[in-house]
C-alpha positions as CSV (number, residue, x, y, z in Angstrom):
1,X,-79.0,41.6,-15.1
2,X,-78.8,39.6,-11.4
3,X,-77.7,41.8,-8.6
4,X,-76.3,39.0,-7.1
5,X,-72.3,39.1,-6.1
6,X,-70.2,36.2,-4.8
7,X,-67.8,36.4,-1.7
8,X,-64.9,36.4,-4.5
9,X,-65.9,39.3,-6.1
10,X,-66.6,41.4,-3.3
11,X,-63.3,40.4,-1.8
12,X,-61.8,41.5,-5.4
13,X,-63.5,44.7,-5.6
14,X,-62.7,46.0,-2.1
15,X,-59.2,45.4,-2.8
16,X,-58.7,46.8,-5.8
17,X,-60.8,50.1,-4.4
18,X,-57.9,49.6,-1.6
19,X,-55.3,49.6,-3.8
20,X,-56.6,52.5,-6.1
21,X,-57.2,54.8,-3.1
22,X,-54.2,54.3,-1.3
23,X,-51.2,53.0,-3.3
24,X,-49.6,56.5,-3.3
25,X,-50.3,57.1,0.1
26,X,-49.0,53.9,1.2
27,X,-45.8,54.1,-0.8
28,X,-44.8,56.9,0.5
29,X,-45.6,55.9,4.1
30,X,-43.0,53.4,3.5
31,X,-40.2,55.9,2.0
32,X,-40.4,57.8,5.2
33,X,-40.9,54.9,7.9
34,X,-37.5,53.7,6.3
35,X,-36.2,57.1,6.5
36,X,-36.7,56.9,10.3
37,X,-37.2,53.2,10.9
38,X,-34.9,52.5,14.1
39,X,-32.3,50.0,14.6
40,X,-32.7,46.6,14.3
41,X,-33.9,45.2,17.3
42,X,-31.6,42.6,18.6
43,X,-32.1,38.8,17.9
44,X,-33.9,36.6,20.4
45,X,-32.0,33.1,20.7
46,X,-35.4,31.2,20.5
47,X,-33.5,27.5,20.7
48,X,-32.9,29.0,24.4
49,X,-36.4,30.4,24.5
50,X,-37.7,26.9,23.2
51,X,-35.3,24.6,24.8
52,X,-33.9,23.2,22.2
53,X,-29.9,22.2,22.3
54,X,-28.1,23.1,19.5
55,X,-25.0,21.0,18.6
56,X,-21.5,20.6,16.8
57,X,-22.4,18.9,13.4
58,X,-19.8,16.2,12.9
59,X,-22.3,14.0,11.0
60,X,-22.8,15.6,7.8
61,X,-25.9,17.5,5.5
62,X,-28.2,15.2,7.0
63,X,-31.7,16.6,6.9
64,X,-32.8,15.7,10.2
65,X,-29.9,17.4,11.5
66,X,-30.8,20.6,9.7
67,X,-28.9,19.8,7.1
68,X,-25.9,22.6,6.3
69,X,-24.9,26.3,8.2
70,X,-25.6,28.6,5.7
71,X,-22.3,31.1,4.3
72,X,-22.9,34.8,5.6
73,X,-23.0,35.7,2.1
74,X,-26.8,33.5,1.9
75,X,-27.7,34.6,5.2
76,X,-27.0,38.7,4.9
77,X,-28.7,38.2,1.2
78,X,-32.2,36.2,2.7
79,X,-32.5,39.3,5.6
80,X,-32.5,41.7,2.2
81,X,-34.7,40.0,0.7
82,X,-37.1,39.7,4.0
83,X,-37.6,43.7,3.5
84,X,-39.8,44.1,0.9
85,X,-42.2,42.3,-0.9
86,X,-41.7,40.9,-4.7
87,X,-44.0,39.0,-7.2
88,X,-43.4,35.5,-6.8
89,X,-43.5,34.5,-9.8
90,X,-41.7,37.1,-11.3
91,X,-38.4,36.4,-8.7
92,X,-39.5,32.5,-9.8
93,X,-38.8,33.2,-13.6
94,X,-35.9,35.5,-12.9
95,X,-34.1,33.4,-10.5
96,X,-34.4,29.9,-12.7
97,X,-33.0,32.1,-15.6
98,X,-30.2,33.6,-13.8
99,X,-29.2,30.0,-12.3
100,X,-29.7,28.0,-15.9
101,X,-27.2,30.6,-17.5
102,X,-24.7,29.8,-14.3
103,X,-25.3,26.1,-14.4
104,X,-25.5,25.6,-18.5
105,X,-28.9,24.1,-18.6
106,X,-31.7,24.9,-20.7
107,X,-33.6,25.9,-17.2
108,X,-33.9,25.9,-13.9
109,X,-36.5,25.8,-11.0
110,X,-35.9,26.6,-7.4
111,X,-37.8,24.1,-5.4
112,X,-39.1,23.4,-1.8
113,X,-36.3,21.0,-1.6
114,X,-35.5,18.0,-3.1
115,X,-37.8,16.0,-2.6
116,X,-40.3,18.4,-3.9
117,X,-38.2,18.7,-7.2
118,X,-38.7,15.0,-8.1
119,X,-42.5,15.3,-7.4
120,X,-43.3,18.4,-9.9
121,X,-40.6,16.7,-12.4
122,X,-43.0,13.8,-12.5
123,X,-45.8,15.6,-12.4
124,X,-44.0,17.9,-15.8
125,X,-43.2,14.6,-17.2
126,X,-47.0,13.3,-17.0
127,X,-48.2,16.6,-18.0
128,X,-46.3,16.6,-21.1
129,X,-47.4,13.1,-22.4
130,X,-51.6,14.0,-21.3
131,X,-51.7,17.2,-21.7
132,X,-54.0,18.3,-19.7
133,X,-52.8,16.5,-16.7
134,X,-52.5,18.9,-14.2
135,X,-55.6,18.5,-12.2
136,X,-56.0,15.2,-12.6
137,X,-52.6,14.1,-10.7
138,X,-52.4,12.1,-8.8
139,X,-55.8,10.7,-8.2
140,X,-57.8,10.7,-11.8
141,X,-55.2,8.8,-13.7
142,X,-57.4,6.5,-15.3
143,X,-56.6,6.4,-19.3
144,X,-53.7,8.7,-18.4
145,X,-49.6,7.6,-19.5
146,X,-48.4,7.0,-16.0
147,X,-45.8,4.6,-16.1
148,X,-42.1,5.2,-14.5
149,X,-39.5,2.7,-15.8
150,X,-36.6,2.2,-12.7
151,X,-34.0,-0.1,-11.7
152,X,-34.7,-2.4,-9.2
153,X,-31.5,-1.5,-7.3
154,X,-32.9,2.2,-7.8
155,X,-35.9,1.7,-5.9
156,X,-35.2,3.9,-2.4
157,X,-36.8,5.6,0.6
158,X,-37.7,8.8,-1.9
159,X,-39.7,6.7,-4.2
160,X,-42.7,8.0,-2.5
161,X,-41.6,11.6,-3.6
162,X,-42.2,10.2,-7.3
163,X,-45.3,7.8,-6.6
164,X,-47.3,10.8,-5.3
165,X,-48.2,11.9,-8.9
166,X,-49.9,8.4,-9.1
167,X,-47.8,6.7,-11.6
168,X,-46.5,3.4,-11.8
169,X,-42.8,2.3,-11.2
170,X,-41.7,-0.4,-13.8
171,X,-38.5,-2.0,-12.7
172,X,-36.2,-3.5,-14.8
173,X,-32.6,-5.1,-14.3
174,X,-31.1,-6.0,-17.2
175,X,-30.4,-3.5,-20.8
176,X,-32.9,-5.8,-23.0
177,X,-35.9,-5.7,-20.0
178,X,-35.1,-1.4,-19.9
179,X,-35.2,-1.4,-23.5
180,X,-38.7,-4.1,-23.9
181,X,-40.1,-1.9,-20.6
182,X,-41.6,1.1,-22.7
183,X,-44.7,1.3,-23.8
184,X,-47.2,4.1,-25.4
185,X,-48.1,4.4,-21.0
186,X,-44.3,5.4,-20.4
187,X,-43.8,8.9,-19.3
188,X,-40.9,9.1,-17.4
189,X,-37.0,6.7,-17.2
190,X,-35.9,7.5,-13.3
191,X,-32.3,7.1,-12.2
192,X,-31.1,7.8,-8.5
193,X,-27.5,8.6,-9.0
194,X,-25.8,7.8,-5.7
195,X,-27.2,3.9,-5.9
196,X,-24.8,1.5,-4.9
197,X,-25.9,-1.2,-7.7
198,X,-27.7,-1.7,-11.2
199,X,-26.4,-2.6,-14.2
200,X,-27.3,0.0,-16.3
201,X,-24.7,3.3,-16.5
202,X,-26.4,6.6,-16.7
203,X,-25.1,7.2,-21.1
204,X,-27.0,3.9,-21.4
205,X,-29.9,4.4,-19.4
206,X,-30.3,8.5,-21.1
207,X,-29.5,6.9,-24.3
208,X,-31.9,4.2,-24.2
209,X,-34.6,6.7,-23.0
210,X,-34.0,9.2,-26.0
211,X,-34.2,6.2,-28.6
212,X,-38.1,6.1,-27.1
213,X,-38.5,9.6,-27.0
214,X,-39.3,9.4,-23.3
215,X,-37.3,12.0,-20.9
216,X,-35.3,10.6,-18.2
217,X,-34.4,11.7,-14.6
218,X,-31.6,11.9,-12.6
219,X,-31.8,12.6,-8.6
220,X,-28.4,13.7,-8.0
221,X,-29.8,15.6,-4.2
222,X,-26.4,15.1,-2.3
223,X,-24.0,14.9,-5.1
224,X,-22.3,18.1,-4.9
225,X,-18.7,18.7,-4.4
226,X,-17.4,18.6,-7.0
227,X,-18.9,21.4,-8.6
228,X,-19.1,20.9,-11.8
229,X,-21.5,18.1,-10.9
230,X,-23.7,21.3,-11.3
231,X,-24.0,21.1,-14.9
232,X,-22.4,17.2,-15.6
233,X,-26.1,15.7,-15.5
234,X,-27.6,18.0,-17.9
235,X,-24.8,17.8,-20.5
236,X,-24.6,14.2,-20.7
237,X,-28.3,14.4,-21.4
238,X,-30.3,13.8,-18.8
239,X,-33.9,15.8,-19.7
240,X,-34.1,16.5,-15.1
241,X,-31.5,16.4,-12.6
242,X,-32.2,17.6,-9.1
243,X,-29.7,19.3,-6.0
244,X,-30.6,20.0,-2.6
245,X,-30.4,23.6,-1.4
246,X,-29.5,22.8,1.5
247,X,-26.4,20.1,1.7
248,X,-23.0,20.7,-0.1
249,X,-24.5,24.2,-1.9
250,X,-25.2,25.7,1.5
251,X,-28.2,27.2,0.8
252,X,-31.8,27.1,2.9
253,X,-32.5,23.6,4.0
254,X,-36.1,23.8,2.4
255,X,-34.9,24.6,-1.1
256,X,-34.0,22.1,-4.4
257,X,-33.5,22.6,-7.9
258,X,-34.7,21.3,-10.4
259,X,-32.5,21.8,-13.2
260,X,-33.6,21.1,-17.3
261,X,-35.1,21.0,-20.3
262,X,-37.2,23.9,-21.0
263,X,-40.4,22.4,-22.1
264,X,-40.2,20.3,-18.8
265,X,-39.5,22.8,-16.4
266,X,-42.3,25.3,-17.7
267,X,-44.7,22.2,-17.2
268,X,-42.9,21.8,-13.7
269,X,-43.8,25.6,-13.0
270,X,-47.4,24.8,-14.0
271,X,-47.9,22.0,-11.4
272,X,-46.3,24.0,-8.5
273,X,-46.8,26.7,-6.0
274,X,-48.3,29.0,-6.4
275,X,-50.5,27.9,-8.8
276,X,-53.7,26.5,-7.1
277,X,-55.1,23.0,-7.5
278,X,-51.6,21.5,-8.2
279,X,-49.8,18.4,-7.1
280,X,-47.2,21.3,-6.1
281,X,-49.2,23.6,-4.1
282,X,-48.2,22.7,-0.5
283,X,-45.0,23.2,-2.3
284,X,-44.0,27.1,-1.7
285,X,-40.7,28.6,-1.6
286,X,-40.6,32.1,-0.2
287,X,-38.8,35.0,-1.4
288,X,-35.9,34.8,1.7
289,X,-35.6,31.4,0.4
290,X,-35.2,31.8,-3.3
291,X,-33.2,34.4,-3.1
292,X,-30.8,32.2,-0.7
293,X,-30.5,29.4,-3.1
294,X,-29.5,32.1,-5.8
295,X,-26.7,33.7,-3.2
296,X,-25.9,29.6,-2.0
297,X,-25.1,29.0,-6.2
298,X,-23.1,32.2,-6.3
299,X,-21.4,31.7,-3.5
300,X,-20.6,27.9,-4.0
301,X,-19.1,28.2,-7.9
302,X,-17.0,30.8,-6.3
303,X,-15.3,27.8,-4.4
304,X,-12.5,25.7,-5.4
305,X,-13.1,21.6,-5.2
306,X,-9.3,21.1,-4.5
307,X,-9.2,23.7,-1.8
308,X,-12.2,22.8,0.1
309,X,-11.1,18.8,0.5
310,X,-7.8,20.0,1.4
311,X,-9.7,21.7,4.3
312,X,-11.9,19.0,4.9
313,X,-9.0,16.5,5.2
314,X,-6.5,18.9,7.4
315,X,-10.1,19.2,9.7
316,X,-9.8,14.9,9.4
317,X,-6.2,14.7,10.0
318,X,-6.1,16.6,13.1
319,X,-8.7,14.5,15.0
320,X,-7.0,11.4,14.3
321,X,-4.1,12.6,15.9
322,X,-5.6,13.2,19.0
323,X,-7.0,10.0,19.2
324,X,-4.5,7.8,17.7
325,X,-3.2,7.4,21.7
326,X,-5.8,5.0,22.5
327,X,-5.0,1.0,22.0
328,X,-5.7,-0.6,18.9
329,X,-7.1,2.6,17.2
330,X,-6.5,2.9,13.4
331,X,-7.9,5.8,11.2
332,X,-8.2,6.3,7.7
333,X,-9.8,9.0,5.5
334,X,-12.8,8.3,3.4
335,X,-14.2,10.0,0.3
336,X,-17.5,8.1,-1.0
337,X,-17.9,7.8,-4.5
338,X,-20.9,9.9,-5.5
339,X,-22.9,11.3,-2.6
340,X,-21.4,13.8,0.0
341,X,-17.9,13.4,-1.5
342,X,-16.1,14.7,0.9
343,X,-13.3,13.2,3.2
344,X,-15.1,11.8,6.3
345,X,-13.0,10.3,9.1
346,X,-12.9,7.0,9.7
347,X,-12.1,5.3,13.6
348,X,-11.6,1.8,14.2
349,X,-10.6,-0.3,16.6
350,X,-10.5,-3.8,18.8
351,X,-13.6,-3.9,21.4
352,X,-11.6,-6.3,22.7
353,X,-9.5,-3.3,24.6
354,X,-12.2,-0.5,23.9
355,X,-15.2,-1.8,25.9
356,X,-17.4,0.2,23.7
357,X,-19.6,0.3,20.8
358,X,-19.9,2.7,18.1
359,X,-23.5,3.3,18.9
360,X,-22.6,3.8,22.5
361,X,-19.7,6.2,21.5
362,X,-22.7,8.2,19.4
363,X,-24.9,8.4,22.6
364,X,-22.0,9.4,25.1
365,X,-21.1,12.4,22.2
366,X,-24.5,13.4,21.9
367,X,-25.1,13.5,25.8
368,X,-22.3,15.4,26.5
369,X,-21.5,19.3,26.7
370,X,-21.2,20.9,24.0
371,X,-23.6,17.8,22.5
372,X,-21.9,16.8,19.1
373,X,-23.5,14.8,16.1
374,X,-21.4,11.8,14.6
375,X,-22.2,10.5,11.7
376,X,-25.3,7.6,11.2
377,X,-23.4,5.6,9.9
378,X,-21.0,5.3,13.7
379,X,-22.0,1.7,14.9
380,X,-23.1,0.8,11.5
381,X,-25.9,2.6,11.1
382,X,-28.0,3.4,8.3
383,X,-26.4,6.7,6.5
384,X,-25.7,8.1,3.1
385,X,-25.0,5.9,0.3
386,X,-21.2,4.7,-0.7
387,X,-20.5,5.0,3.5
388,X,-18.4,1.9,5.2
389,X,-20.0,1.2,9.5
390,X,-19.5,-1.4,11.4
391,X,-20.6,-1.9,15.4
392,X,-16.6,-0.5,16.0
393,X,-16.3,1.8,13.2
394,X,-16.9,5.8,14.3
395,X,-17.9,8.5,11.2
396,X,-16.7,11.6,11.3
397,X,-18.5,13.8,8.8
398,X,-15.9,17.3,8.6
399,X,-17.1,19.0,6.1
400,X,-20.1,21.5,8.2
401,X,-17.8,21.7,11.3
402,X,-16.9,25.9,12.0
403,X,-13.9,27.0,13.0
404,X,-12.2,25.0,15.7
405,X,-14.7,22.6,16.6
406,X,-13.0,20.0,14.7
407,X,-10.6,20.2,18.2
408,X,-13.6,20.4,20.5
409,X,-14.6,16.8,18.6
410,X,-11.1,15.4,18.5
411,X,-10.3,15.8,22.5
412,X,-14.5,14.4,23.1
413,X,-13.9,11.3,21.0
414,X,-10.4,10.6,22.5
415,X,-11.9,11.4,26.3
416,X,-15.2,8.7,25.5
417,X,-13.0,6.3,23.8
418,X,-10.3,6.8,27.0
419,X,-13.0,5.8,29.5
420,X,-14.1,2.4,27.9
421,X,-10.4,1.2,28.1
422,X,-10.1,-2.3,29.6
423,X,-7.4,-2.4,32.2
């Protein structure tokens, strides 16, 4: 018999010996440490220590602006979760089962953001169509089914999250083109929920895909509220749906929800961390983030659409009242049709009387104290789907403001616009 022992075997044997010999003592030490643990240390303000300046969020739930602030209940749940280790697979499965019950779907998976859900969800569709294909994704696709049908108007800046899996997009525009696009290489039909164009609606998209026994995926990342969207699209027939965990749900920014068919969710798990040699190995979800997203869903389901909208409208109206005295200023409250479907305040003015562009207003607000970030649609910049813009348009996202911050934003906006009035 060979006496050769690999490094992996040596490490495994050593670890097993340590666990077998020290489990009881270790457990006792942990219990004693808990009984005599000192009071929690005061937190260090690392933003200040690192020289990073926080801001008032009058923009919205944009990733580059660190998305939403988590409610106290979510932060508390994450703090508790950080204090004990768990088996990640057990937590993943338990959280998925709990979320599926609450969100009225067959199965659920917490992912490392909605973009990660797009990747592992696409990988799941490839896996179901090409068993086994997990280790082949994304580079060894020869002979594998890998075509994804998408409306030309639904191509967007998150294509890469789908293309990461080695797929080939097949673009269509008409319903007839859609029907003809299916072949023996088709693995998925992809739909961007907030797309501002496209001739084929959601129900038609689902119906035709199912006629060809092909799963369809709906990217609805930023599309709550309303709360009911969390189950509307799976109940409509979409086989997979993703939502961001850190936007309207107010969970950890680095989380997402993948909801849908049980067999596809199981295949997504196989393509995801903590499994090695998979497309999703680097898309880890820690125990704190997993618990945080579950807590965020619980918190969100306890809210009320009408109450939230009324509060956001009140904030917008308070800001509007403060700037109406500026010559030529007009204000209106605008609710986007799908993504970020909450009240936003639009402020417009005559640049002949108020000599400043929206972009300049944004920069002055950013440079002030406190620092304030306006919605990126201000001045006509690129923003989320459905938000209007223009060189003389200021867009204020009010839904991520904390108590009393609306008046801080209002006073500063009034100052900036007043300074720009032509004599």
